[in-house]
C-alpha positions, 0 to 999 in steps of 0.5 A: 341424615336426621342430624343433617335435616335438623341442621337445615331446619335450624339454619332456616329458622335462623335465616327466616327472620333475618331475611324478612328484616332485610327485605322488609317483609311484614305482611306475613307473620314469621310463622307463616313464612316458616311453613312456606319454607317448610314446603320448599324444603320438603317433598313438595319441591327440594325434598331435602327433608324427610317428614317421617324422620323420628327426631324431627317429628318428635321435636315438632310434637314438642313444638306444638305442645310448647306453643299451646302452653305459651298461648295459655300463658297469654290469657288475661285472667283479669277479664274474668275477675269480678269488678271491685265492690267499692270502686272509686268515683272515677272508676264508677264513671269509667265503667259507665263509659266502657263498652258493655261488650267485653272481650269475653262477651265478644269472644263467646258471641263470636265463637258461637257464630263459628259453631253454628256456621260450621255445622251448617257447612258440615251438613252441606258437605254431606248433602252435596256428597263432598264428605259424608261425616257431618260431625268431623267436617264441622269440627274441622271447619270450626278450628283456628290456629291459635299459634299463628294468631298469637304470633301475628298479634305479638308482632303487631303489639296488639296482644294486651289490648281488648281487641287483641284479647278478643281475638286471642280468646276466640282463637283459644276456643278454636283450639279447645272446642275442637279438641273436646269435639274430637275427644267425643268423636273418638270416644264414640267411633274409635276402637279404643274409646274411653269414658268422657268423664275421665277428662275431668281428671285433667282439670283435677290435676291442674287444680292440684298443681295450682294449689301445690305451687300457688306460693312458688314465685313468692320465694323463687328468687331466694332459691333460684340460681343461674345453674338451676333455673327452677322456674323453667323446670317447673314450666316443663314439669307442668307441660309434661305432666298435663300433656301425659294426663290429657293423652291418658284420659283419651284427649289430645296433648295440646289440651293438656299443654294449654291448660298447663299454660293457664295454670302457670299464668295463675301462679303469676310468673315474672316477666323475666320468667316469661321472657325465658320461656318465650326464648326457649319456645320461639327460639327453638321448638316452635320454629321446628313445628311450623317448618315441619308443618310445611315439610309434611305437605306433599303438594305434588301428590295432592295437586296430581289428584283431580278429586283433590283439586276440586275439593281444595277451593270448596274446603277453603271456602268453607274454612273462610265462611265459617268465620264470616259471622265474626264481623258483626260481632266485632262491629259491636265494639270496633270500627269497620276496618278493625272488625274486618281485621278481627274477622280475617285473622281467626280464619287461619286454621292449621294446628288442630287440623293436623291432629284431627286429620291424624285421628280421622286417618286412623279411623279410616273415615277420610280418603287421601284426597280429602285429607290432602285437600283439608290440609292444603286448604288450611295452609292457604288460610294461613296466608289469607288470614294474616295478609288480610289482618295486616292490611285492615288493622288500624291500631290508631283508630280504636285500639290504642288511646292517648293518655289524658293529662290535666295540669292545674296551674299556669306558669313558665314550666307547665306551658312548655311541658304541655306543648311538648307532651301535646306533640307526643301520645298525650292529650294535655289540658291546662287549667287555671283560675287566674284570669291574667295567666289565662289571657297571657298563655291561652294562645300557647297551649290548650289552656282553660279558665276555671271559675273556682278551685272548689273540689266538688265543682271540679269533679262534677265538671269532669276536670279530674277525669284523666290518667295523670293529673298535675297540681303545679300551683306555687301555693303548696296548701292548694296543691295538697288539698287538690292532690288529696281530693284527686287521689281519693276520687280515683286518679291513678297518677297524681303529681303535686308541687311542694316548694316549702317542704319544711313547713309542709313536711307533714302534708307531703308525708300524707300525700306520699302515703296516699301514692301522690308523687311530690316534686319541687323545683329545687329538687328538680334543679339539683337532679338536673345539675347532677345529670349535667355533671355526669352526662355533659351531652344532656346540656345540648339536649336541654337547650335544643328546640328539636330534641326532647328528653323522654322517660319510658319503661321497657315493656315490649319483650321484643326489645328485651335482650337487645343491645342498644346499638341493635335497636331498630330506631337507627340514629334517631334515638340516644339513650342517656341513662337507664334505671334498673331497680335501684341501679343506675346504668350509664349506657353504651352501644353494647348495653343489653336492655331488660324488661322494666328498665326505666329508659331516659332517651332523647330523640327528634320530636317527630319520632318520639311518639312512635318510639315511646309507643314501641318501647312501652307496649306490653306484649 
């Protein structure tokens, strides 16, 4: 029976994303649908799966541990690093414009409101006679389901943004703080209590692991083989060790797993390694955890109890009210719509509720009605939170921003480039000091007339304040002078035109050493002619007015491992060439994409911004 139940669960895990794609179900994260399917398969309806089967409960326990480990890996530690002591002028100016409300600051403010409201609600449950244990009720109200939050952010490609990191940090605190609270609670009221200071051993072991393996990925490529997968073995060793240590010192395994994820992130694994771990976690263990969470809920038993029916809406209201304080915190940086989305998603609470209820039942401080009501209300939050998040979330408003491109020099090349980029996700401005060129082309693109090309004036007037800057004058000396100044000012990407490369060879070498990207029309023509010979279809794309050629680096992990013919863009995209490291790949429909592939593709102009955004988003 164990084997058959496992097969049923794995079949459900396979079919759920396929059916969600088939019927275009996007309002709920996959994890929430898995919980609902678990309810259907369990005692609540079909009763095909027994929630107490050993192999399933073991795999479910591993699933939540792996989930918390992967959650720890997602923490962006750059948010905690001190700012550089000698920033460039552009970086100094950018710091003044960036909101003082960083994700870390917002997360601390936000979770503080949750703690305060949770204790108020815990006290109210005692005053009203609904629940006698203020401490335990408060811990339950302040929990957040980090796994569901993580899944929802990943599916909306918002994880790497300040908005996503703010929600992630709040949710991480919503797992960690209740774990510490539960540890303290169990040590005071439990029969097998342990000294609280023992939990420091967990962090000591984590520090030792970080110290011991800090150079691991520097020589990893030299020793790794497809039959050894050393990086994956290290990950599971860290998971197992820190989870065991956490349980041994009287805490929960999920705390050890989360700390282990942060340790592994600090070791700086490659994207390929993280992709493998995601495949193992989200491909096998984590779906079993979510499905089994639904299987373990016996709706028939809970709904048959009048006391539980009375408690469920009250406890659900408590879960939601505890997070209401997040709205004014999110409004400090984000607009009203995204503030509502940021408030809604952390309302989901499930993972730690299961652990807390298990401890409470062992201590016999909860009745079966109270335990069922807390659990069912938690399941309902997993529906309300993601639905509200997906309804309110507006990524274009203040989450993602267009790249600012400034082009210096007006000619028959830069104007069409500016026109085409302007239709995509770029904010393009063209500058010239030539009055005649300005009068000729200012109606064709966003062209501005400059009084002079004096570097200091250009900086003072903000003409170098951009993400990408291009110097396309015919005069290489002018391009050299301006490109060098822009790089010293702090512009991340500087592109300079150099036509007479023999005469200006030393200048070109100097700029290249500074990180400036140098090009010439001759080199571009040679490359294009070679492309025309090797890929004849490129000629049709070049002369077409509706189809444009684009370059983008694959950062979106959900497309890694996907065959070109299986991409969700349909016939609207043609991939012409893939650059993988130093290797050039002529793609076919069966070519499998990998992270960091540089993709040259063509598509209809109207579709290119969305496709580029999807492919390039880091998640």
